N, C-alpha and C positions, 0 to 999 in steps of 0.2 A: 547558701548555694544558689537559691532562686534569686535573691537580691543581687548577688554577684553577676548573674547572667543578665538581669534586667539593666543594671547600671554599668556593665563593663563596656569598654570601647571596642570590643571585637578582637582583642589581642589573643585570647585563648579559645576562640571559637574554631572548631575544626572546619576544614574545607569540605564543601559538599561532595559526596561520592557520586560518581557518574552512575546514572540509572539505565537499565535496559528497557525502560518503558518508552513507547513512541509518543511524541506529542500529539495532542488532539487535532491540531491543525493539519499535521501530516496525515493522520488517519483519515480525516475528512476529505482531504484532497485525493488520497489514493482511492477511496470508495467512490468518488465522483469522477474517476478517470475515464477518458474516452479510449476505447480499444477498437482499432481498425485492423482488419486482416488485409495484407498486401500480397503481391505475387510471390512466387516461390524463389528461394535463394538458389545458389549453385548446387546444393545437395538435394534439391527438390522439396525441401521443407517449406511450409507456409511461413511467412514473416508477419510478425505482429508489431504494429506501431502503437505505443502507449503515449498518451498525452496527459500529463499530470500537472496541475496548476503550479505547484511549488517546485517541480523538477523539470518541466519542459517536456518536449516530445522526443522519443527515442525508440529504436528497435529493441524489443525485449529479447535478450539472449540468455535468460535464466535468472534465478534469484540472486546469484552471486554478482552478476553484472548490474542488476538493479540496486543491490546493496552498495556497490561502489559508487553508483550515481547518487544515492542518498547521502553517502558519506561526503561526497564533493559539495553537495548543495547545503547540507546541514553539518558543518564541521564540529559543532558542539555536541553531537550525539555520540554516545558510546558505540563501540563496534557491535556489541550484541543487539543494540537497538536498530542499527543499520541492517543487520542480518534479518531481524524480525520484520522490518519494513520491506525488505526484498521478498520475503516469504508472503507477506500480505499482498504485495503487488502481483505475485504469481497466482495467489488464490483468487484475487479479483479478476484476473484475466481468465482463469479457468471457469469461474462462475459465469462470466459474460459469454464464454464459448458454449457452455452447456445450455444457457438460456436461449442462445440464438438457434441452436439445433433442436430444441425441444418442440415436438410437434404440438399443434393446437388440438385441443380435445374435440373429438368428433361429437357432433350433436346426435342425440338419440331420437328416433322417430317417436318413441314413447312419450317424451316430454315436449314435443313440438306443439302440442295443442294448448300448452299453457301460455304461449305468446300471442 
């Protein structure tokens, strides 16, 4: 069995199954994305522009829209992986939004003498 696999010419090897994992290059580019908030749309909602190295710049309209964009730029990915990438883009935007509104810690007068 093992020798047959080593010396076979690939006739009986099964085709690789599509995986729902996101490639490391795509994860790295999503985590390094630039998120910019623009003026409001016609409904009064703020618009978010996301610029991702491997996907380009686009207005974020939800995880489904981002998953469609991932599927266009990465056609070899399985649909589940594209959905997960869309959710990762949404989570990255949410984290950047939280971080930008997080107030700085106020300094306490008790500890000012240490500097």
